[in-house]
C-alpha positions as CSV (number, residue, x, y, z in Angstrom):
1,M,-53.5,54.0,54.9
2,R,-52.5,50.8,53.1
3,E,-48.7,50.2,52.2
4,K,-47.5,49.9,48.5
5,D,-48.5,47.1,47.3
6,E,-45.3,44.9,45.3
7,V,-46.0,43.8,41.7
8,F,-44.7,40.3,40.2
9,F,-44.2,39.1,36.5
10,K,-43.0,35.6,35.7
11,R,-42.4,34.7,32.3
12,R,-44.7,32.2,31.2
13,P,-44.2,30.0,28.0
14,I,-46.7,31.0,25.1
15,A,-48.1,28.1,22.9
16,Q,-47.5,29.3,19.2
17,T,-48.5,27.7,16.4
18,A,-46.1,25.8,14.3
19,D,-46.6,28.0,11.6
20,Y,-44.7,30.9,13.4
21,R,-41.7,29.0,15.0
22,P,-38.5,30.1,13.6
23,I,-37.5,26.1,12.9
24,W,-40.4,25.3,11.0
25,K,-40.5,28.1,8.9
26,I,-36.7,27.9,8.2
27,G,-37.9,24.2,7.0
28,Q,-40.6,26.4,4.5
29,L,-38.3,28.9,3.3
30,L,-35.8,25.9,2.3
31,L,-38.0,23.9,0.4
32,V,-39.5,27.5,-1.5
33,I,-35.5,28.0,-2.5
34,R,-34.6,24.1,-3.7
35,D,-38.8,23.9,-5.5
36,G,-39.9,27.1,-6.5
37,A,-36.9,28.7,-7.3
38,S,-34.6,29.4,-10.4
39,T,-31.1,28.4,-10.4
40,A,-30.2,31.8,-9.4
41,G,-32.0,31.8,-6.7
42,C,-35.0,33.1,-4.8
43,S,-36.4,36.7,-4.1
44,L,-37.0,37.9,-0.6
45,L,-41.1,39.0,-2.2
46,K,-41.1,35.3,-3.1
47,L,-40.5,33.7,0.1
48,H,-43.0,36.0,1.5
49,L,-44.8,35.0,-1.0
50,F,-45.4,31.4,-0.6
51,S,-45.0,31.6,3.4
52,W,-48.6,33.3,3.0
53,V,-49.9,30.3,0.3
54,F,-49.1,28.1,2.9
55,Q,-51.1,29.7,5.8
56,S,-54.4,29.0,4.3
57,Y,-56.5,27.3,1.8
58,K,-58.4,30.7,1.2
59,N,-55.0,32.1,-0.1
60,K,-54.0,29.1,-2.1
61,K,-57.1,29.6,-4.0
62,K,-56.3,33.1,-5.2
63,L,-52.4,31.7,-6.3
64,M,-54.4,29.6,-8.0
65,K,-56.7,32.1,-10.2
66,W,-53.8,34.8,-10.6
67,I,-51.7,31.6,-12.4
68,S,-54.9,30.4,-14.4
69,S,-55.3,33.9,-15.5
70,D,-52.2,33.9,-16.9
71,F,-51.3,36.0,-14.1
72,E,-53.5,39.1,-15.2
73,S,-56.2,39.0,-12.8
74,E,-56.3,41.2,-9.4
75,M,-54.0,39.7,-6.7
76,S,-54.1,41.1,-3.2
77,I,-50.7,41.7,-1.5
78,W,-50.1,38.9,0.6
79,T,-48.4,39.5,4.3
80,L,-45.2,40.6,4.7
81,S,-44.3,38.4,7.4
82,P,-41.5,39.4,10.1
83,H,-41.7,35.9,11.2
84,V,-39.9,34.8,7.5
85,N,-37.7,37.6,8.1
86,R,-36.6,36.4,11.4
87,A,-36.2,32.6,9.5
88,I,-34.1,33.9,7.0
89,A,-31.6,35.7,9.8
90,F,-31.8,32.3,11.9
91,A,-31.3,30.1,8.6
92,I,-28.6,32.9,7.3
93,G,-26.8,32.3,11.2
94,E,-26.7,28.8,10.9
95,K,-25.7,28.6,7.3
96,L,-28.5,26.8,5.6
97,L,-28.8,29.5,3.3
98,K,-26.9,32.5,2.0
99,E,-28.1,35.7,0.2
100,E,-26.2,37.0,-3.2
101,K,-27.4,40.3,-5.1
102,G,-31.2,39.9,-3.2
103,K,-31.7,36.4,-4.3
104,Y,-31.4,33.6,-1.5
105,T,-29.7,30.0,-2.5
106,L,-29.2,26.9,-0.2
107,T,-25.5,26.0,1.2
108,L,-24.1,22.4,1.2
109,K,-25.5,22.5,4.9
110,G,-29.0,23.4,3.8
111,K,-29.2,21.1,1.5
112,Q,-28.5,18.1,3.7
113,Y,-31.3,19.6,6.0
114,L,-33.4,19.3,3.6
115,T,-32.4,15.5,2.4
116,K,-33.4,15.2,6.9
117,I,-36.8,16.3,5.8
118,D,-37.3,14.7,2.7
119,S,-36.9,11.7,4.5
120,I,-39.5,12.3,6.9
121,E,-42.3,11.2,4.3
122,E,-45.3,13.8,6.1
123,A,-42.7,16.6,7.1
124,Y,-44.4,19.2,5.0
125,S,-46.3,17.6,2.2
126,N,-48.8,19.8,2.1
127,E,-46.1,23.0,1.5
128,K,-44.1,20.1,-1.2
129,M,-47.4,19.2,-3.2
130,I,-47.9,23.1,-3.3
131,L,-44.5,23.9,-4.7
132,N,-44.4,21.0,-7.3
133,R,-47.3,22.5,-8.5
134,Y,-46.8,26.5,-8.5
135,G,-43.5,27.1,-7.3
136,K,-41.4,26.9,-11.2
137,I,-44.6,28.9,-12.4
138,V,-45.0,31.8,-10.4
139,S,-41.4,33.3,-11.4
140,D,-39.6,36.5,-9.6
141,S,-40.4,38.6,-12.6
142,K,-44.2,38.2,-12.2
143,I,-43.8,38.7,-8.6
144,D,-42.1,42.0,-9.5
145,K,-44.5,43.1,-11.7
146,L,-47.3,42.5,-9.3
147,A,-45.8,44.7,-6.8
148,K,-44.9,47.3,-8.9
149,D,-48.5,47.3,-10.2
150,W,-49.5,48.5,-6.4
151,K,-48.2,51.4,-6.3
């Protein structure tokens, strides 16, 4: 009869795409708040929507179709990612953004962080292009109306 063998596990780092790393996601979210939100701030749904749009060209095309139809076409439910929620929590903890009455706004430290991002020309170039073109067009009220239509 054989004696019981012990099994040991050694935790190894796992490669993770940049899009899911909190530091990358925080930069994206700060950009959405600055370049895609009203002065009142940005809703959680808008942060999730643009995070989803940034993931692929296919998602960007869906957003463009929805906008070009004057927000009347069918828009599928987008991903509500736990990575976004985690990045928000970290950003609040680092005092880069704050939440008041369901809206997220930048702090002075968040604005300074974005100045550093802007100093690197190629940093977040795709996200900046999308937000400059579509960020203000897609209002929180349009997103809320769409979300209500899902029910």
